[in-house]
C-alpha distance (Angstrom), angle and dihedral (degrees) to the residues before:
residue distance angle dihedral
M1 . . .
N2 3.76 . .
S3 3.80 114.4 .
R4 3.78 93.5 -132.7
Y5 3.82 89.0 72.8
Q6 3.81 94.5 54.9
G7 3.78 103.0 80.3
F8 3.79 106.1 119.6
P9 2.99 115.7 133.7
S10 3.78 107.7 15.7
G11 3.80 106.7 -115.5
H12 3.82 93.1 -156.1
T13 3.79 91.4 53.8
T14 3.83 93.8 42.6
S15 3.81 95.2 51.9
T16 3.80 94.7 42.3
T17 3.81 93.0 47.5
A18 3.83 92.7 48.6
S19 3.81 93.2 50.5
M20 3.80 93.8 42.3
T21 3.80 91.4 48.6
A22 3.79 90.0 55.0
L23 3.78 91.3 44.5
A24 3.80 93.2 48.2
S25 3.81 90.6 52.1
C26 3.79 90.8 67.5
A27 3.81 101.0 28.8
R28 3.74 124.2 95.5
R29 3.80 91.5 -143.2
R30 3.76 110.4 49.5
T31 3.80 96.9 172.6
P32 3.85 97.7 83.5
A33 3.80 91.9 49.8
I34 3.79 92.1 49.7
A35 3.77 91.8 44.3
A36 3.80 91.3 52.9
S37 3.79 90.9 53.2
V38 3.79 92.7 48.6
A39 3.82 91.5 45.8
V40 3.80 93.0 54.5
G41 3.82 91.6 50.2
W42 3.75 91.8 45.7
S43 3.80 92.5 49.8
R44 3.82 91.8 51.9
M45 3.83 89.1 55.3
Q46 3.84 93.2 44.3
R47 3.76 92.3 52.8
N48 3.81 90.1 49.6
K49 3.79 92.9 -119.8
H50 3.82 95.1 122.4
Y51 3.76 141.5 20.0
F52 3.80 120.4 -121.4
S53 3.83 89.4 -104.0
D54 3.81 90.2 57.4
V55 3.79 91.3 51.3
L56 3.81 93.3 44.0
G57 3.83 88.7 51.4
G58 3.80 89.0 50.7
W59 3.82 91.8 50.9
L60 3.80 92.1 49.4
L61 3.81 95.6 44.8
G62 3.78 92.5 43.0
S63 3.81 91.9 49.7
F64 3.81 91.0 50.2
C65 3.79 92.4 48.6
G66 3.82 92.1 47.1
F67 3.77 93.7 50.4
W68 3.80 91.5 42.8
G69 3.79 90.4 52.4
I70 3.81 90.7 50.1
A71 3.80 91.3 49.8
V72 3.79 92.2 49.9
L73 3.82 98.6 43.4
R74 3.83 101.5 36.4
P75 3.89 94.6 71.5
K76 3.83 90.0 55.6
Y77 3.80 93.4 60.5
P78 3.78 128.1 54.1
P79 3.83 116.4 -116.9
E80 3.79 93.2 -113.3
A81 3.82 90.2 60.1
E82 3.79 91.2 53.3
C83 3.79 113.5 126.0
S84 3.77 95.3 0.4
M85 3.76 121.2 134.4
P86 3.79 124.3 -136.0
G87 3.79 109.3 -90.7
D88 3.79 95.2 25.1
V89 3.78 113.3 145.0
T90 3.84 112.7 -129.3
D91 3.72 129.5 -168.0
S92 3.79 112.7 -117.7
């Protein structure tokens, strides 16, 4: 098979949407994360690398993977540790 016929779903869109979904779950401002995901999908269509259906599939699969990752990892960490970085100083 030729690689130019293997474009569903868009891998760029899927990976960006999954990571931005996880980031948006712990960010106070979700708009930049969502905008980054939309921009990547839009750029893939504008450069004629993917059809809209490929990008839509990437958005759906990436969203599912992002939410699934949140659901799996969130129970392992207490809520007060949410969105903290290693080495952060917290007031006790």
